[in-house]
DRENFIBA-934355 format. One record per atom (N, C-alpha, C): residue in one letter; x, y, z. Coordinates in steps of 0.02 Angstrom, whole numbers, padded with zeros to 5 digits, always signed. Last residue first. Layout:
aXYZ
...
END
This chain:
x-01149+00771+01260
x-01180+00821+01304
x-01186+00794+01375
x-01011+00746+01156
x-01057+00715+01205
x-01083+00768+01252
x-00983+00775+00988
x-00980+00804+01055
x-01033+00771+01100
x-00901+00674+00879
x-00968+00692+00904
x-00961+00716+00976
x-00796+00693+00743
x-00799+00689+00815
x-00868+00713+00837
x-00801+00599+00598
x-00819+00660+00632
x-00822+00647+00707
x-00668+00515+00510
x-00726+00513+00555
x-00737+00581+00588
x-00624+00576+00346
x-00605+00553+00413
x-00666+00557+00459
x-00685+00510+00193
x-00684+00564+00243
x-00663+00536+00310
x-00582+00432+00077
x-00635+00424+00127
x-00628+00480+00178
x-00545+00406-00085
x-00536+00455-00032
x-00596+00450+00015
x-00491+00248-00135
x-00547+00294-00130
x-00534+00342-00073
x-00340+00212-00221
x-00379+00212-00159
x-00434+00265-00163
x-00325+00120-00368
x-00321+00186-00338
x-00365+00184-00276
x-00240-00037-00381
x-00302+00001-00372
x-00285+00071-00347
x-00163-00163-00472
x-00155-00098-00440
x-00221-00061-00440
x-00100-00323-00469
x-00161-00285-00479
x-00155-00221-00439
x+00002-00440-00542
x+00003-00378-00503
x-00059-00338-00520
x+00053-00603-00543
x-00003-00560-00561
x-00002-00500-00514
x+00197-00681-00598
x+00168-00641-00543
x+00113-00597-00571
x+00262-00743-00703
x+00227-00785-00654
x+00198-00747-00595
x+00313-00635-00779
x+00359-00682-00747
x+00325-00722-00691
x+00165-00545-00764
x+00234-00544-00789
x+00276-00591-00746
x+00015-00474-00790
x+00045-00539-00777
x+00114-00539-00807
x-00077-00342-00720
x-00023-00362-00764
x+00004-00430-00742
x-00209-00228-00709
x-00186-00296-00693
x-00134-00316-00745
x-00280-00084-00641
x-00230-00111-00688
x-00208-00179-00663
x-00434+00004-00636
x-00390-00047-00606
x-00342-00072-00660
x-00529+00097-00676
x-00458+00114-00683
x-00410+00065-00651
x-00652+00073-00549
x-00634+00091-00617
x-00560+00110-00619
x-00659+00055-00414
x-00666-00005-00457
x-00651+00010-00530
x-00557+00119-00291
x-00598+00136-00348
x-00600+00075-00394
x-00566+00052-00123
x-00532+00066-00186
x-00582+00085-00240
x-00546+00054+00052
x-00591+00065-00005
x-00550+00083-00066
x-00437-00074+00119
x-00457-00004+00112
x-00505+00001+00053
x-00415-00211+00116
x-00413-00177+00181
x-00433-00103+00179
x-00522-00324+00028
x-00471-00272+00025
x-00473-00230+00089
x-00538-00490+00048
x-00571-00428+00067
x-00517-00374+00070
x-00515-00607-00078
x-00480-00563-00031
x-00524-00503-00017
x-00516-00772-00133
x-00556-00712-00122
x-00523-00672-00066
x-00465-00882-00257
x-00446-00848-00195
x-00487-00784-00191
x-00472-01038-00338
x-00505-00974-00327
x-00482-00946-00259
x-00439-01159-00468
x-00424-01128-00404
x-00463-01062-00399
x-00432-01315-00558
x-00463-01251-00543
x-00442-01225-00474
x-00272-01394-00594
x-00345-01389-00595
x-00369-01319-00578
x-00138-01454-00495
x-00167-01440-00561
x-00242-01435-00554
x+00000-01422-00394
x-00072-01431-00396
x-00096-01412-00466
x+00154-01512-00397
x+00113-01454-00414
x+00040-01472-00412
x+00227-01625-00381
x+00230-01575-00328
x+00187-01514-00341
x+00233-01791-00399
x+00199-01734-00429
x+00192-01681-00374
x+00314-01940-00437
x+00314-01880-00395
x+00279-01824-00433
x+00265-02037-00524
x+00301-02057-00463
x+00303-02000-00413
x+00123-02074-00619
x+00167-02021-00594
x+00200-02046-00531
x+00087-02177-00757
x+00095-02172-00685
x+00142-02114-00669
x+00072-02167-00893
x+00027-02213-00858
x+00031-02206-00783
x+00077-02055-01026
x+00099-02069-00958
x+00049-02114-00924
x+00021-02021-01146
x+00061-02082-01145
x+00085-02100-01074
x-00040-01898-01134
x-00083-01956-01144
x-00044-02022-01138
x+00002-01781-01020
x+00032-01822-01072
x-00008-01886-01077
x-00056-01620-00976
x-00060-01693-00972
x-00030-01727-01033
x-00033-01491-00924
x-00001-01513-00986
x+00002-01589-00989
x-00102-01445-00817
x-00042-01485-00803
x-00006-01507-00866
x-00169-01286-00797
x-00165-01345-00838
x-00099-01381-00827
x-00261-01205-00686
x-00191-01221-00698
x-00188-01288-00734
x-00382-01084-00700
x-00368-01155-00709
x-00294-01163-00724
x-00453-00964-00584
x-00427-00987-00648
x-00417-01062-00649
x-00468-00809-00493
x-00483-00879-00505
x-00455-00899-00573
x-00482-00691-00372
x-00437-00714-00424
x-00450-00789-00433
x-00578-00560-00314
x-00576-00632-00325
x-00530-00646-00384
x-00600-00438-00189
x-00563-00458-00249
x-00563-00534-00254
x-00719-00330-00131
x-00697-00400-00126
x-00664-00419-00192
x-00783-00209-00143
x-00717-00210-00111
x-00691-00280-00096
x-00895-00241-00222
x-00903-00223-00151
x-00838-00230-00112
x-00798-00336-00330
x-00866-00313-00315
x-00870-00299-00240
x-00691-00388-00457
x-00698-00351-00395
x-00771-00328-00390
x-00597-00524-00533
x-00657-00482-00525
x-00654-00444-00459
x-00506-00612-00650
x-00500-00567-00593
x-00562-00524-00591
x-00450-00763-00710
x-00509-00720-00706
x-00503-00678-00642
x-00341-00850-00823
x-00353-00813-00761
x-00416-00771-00766
x-00310-00902-00945
x-00338-00949-00896
x-00351-00916-00828
x-00249-00802-01013
x-00315-00823-01038
x-00348-00872-00990
x-00127-00791-00952
x-00177-00740-00935
x-00246-00759-00962
x-00073-00953-00892
x-00075-00901-00944
x-00131-00852-00926
x+00026-01012-00762
x-00042-00997-00784
x-00039-00942-00837
x+00153-01029-00711
x+00126-01082-00753
x+00056-01069-00778
x+00129-00938-00563
x+00175-00971-00608
x+00140-01027-00646
x+00073-00836-00487
x+00031-00874-00533
x+00074-00910-00585
x+00064-00748-00341
x+00107-00792-00380
x+00062-00837-00422
x+00003-00585-00334
x-00013-00656-00325
x+00034-00697-00370
x-00017-00429-00256
x+00025-00472-00298
x+00009-00545-00282
x-00098-00276-00254
x-00103-00346-00236
x-00060-00386-00284
x-00091-00113-00194
x-00063-00160-00243
x-00069-00231-00214
x-00166+00041-00187
x-00163-00024-00155
x-00141-00073-00209
x-00118+00216-00175
x-00130+00153-00212
x-00129+00093-00165
x-00080+00330-00106
x-00142+00333-00146
x-00156+00270-00187
x+00026+00290-00023
x-00019+00344-00002
x-00084+00343-00041
x+00025+00110-00041
x+00058+00175-00041
x+00007+00227-00019
x+00042-00059+00000
x+00000+00000+00000
x+00044+00062+00000
END
């Protein structure tokens, strides 16, 4: 987080941008997609498999109000970076107690 931006970074190694879906609604960010394992029809048995393949979804409640328009998302070197402009929120008003 900076003074006027909120940045979310997600490791997405092995996923193409066509297999990613990023949505925001009511200050809730959802990143979902499908990680294809590049299945080999000739393989009959795996001895070791350390990666998860298939569908995934992560939902994050953003810690500050953000503007939903003008969001920038970039996928580079296996890292998805999503940048939001922060919404200017009025500071709380002090209420005088009688």
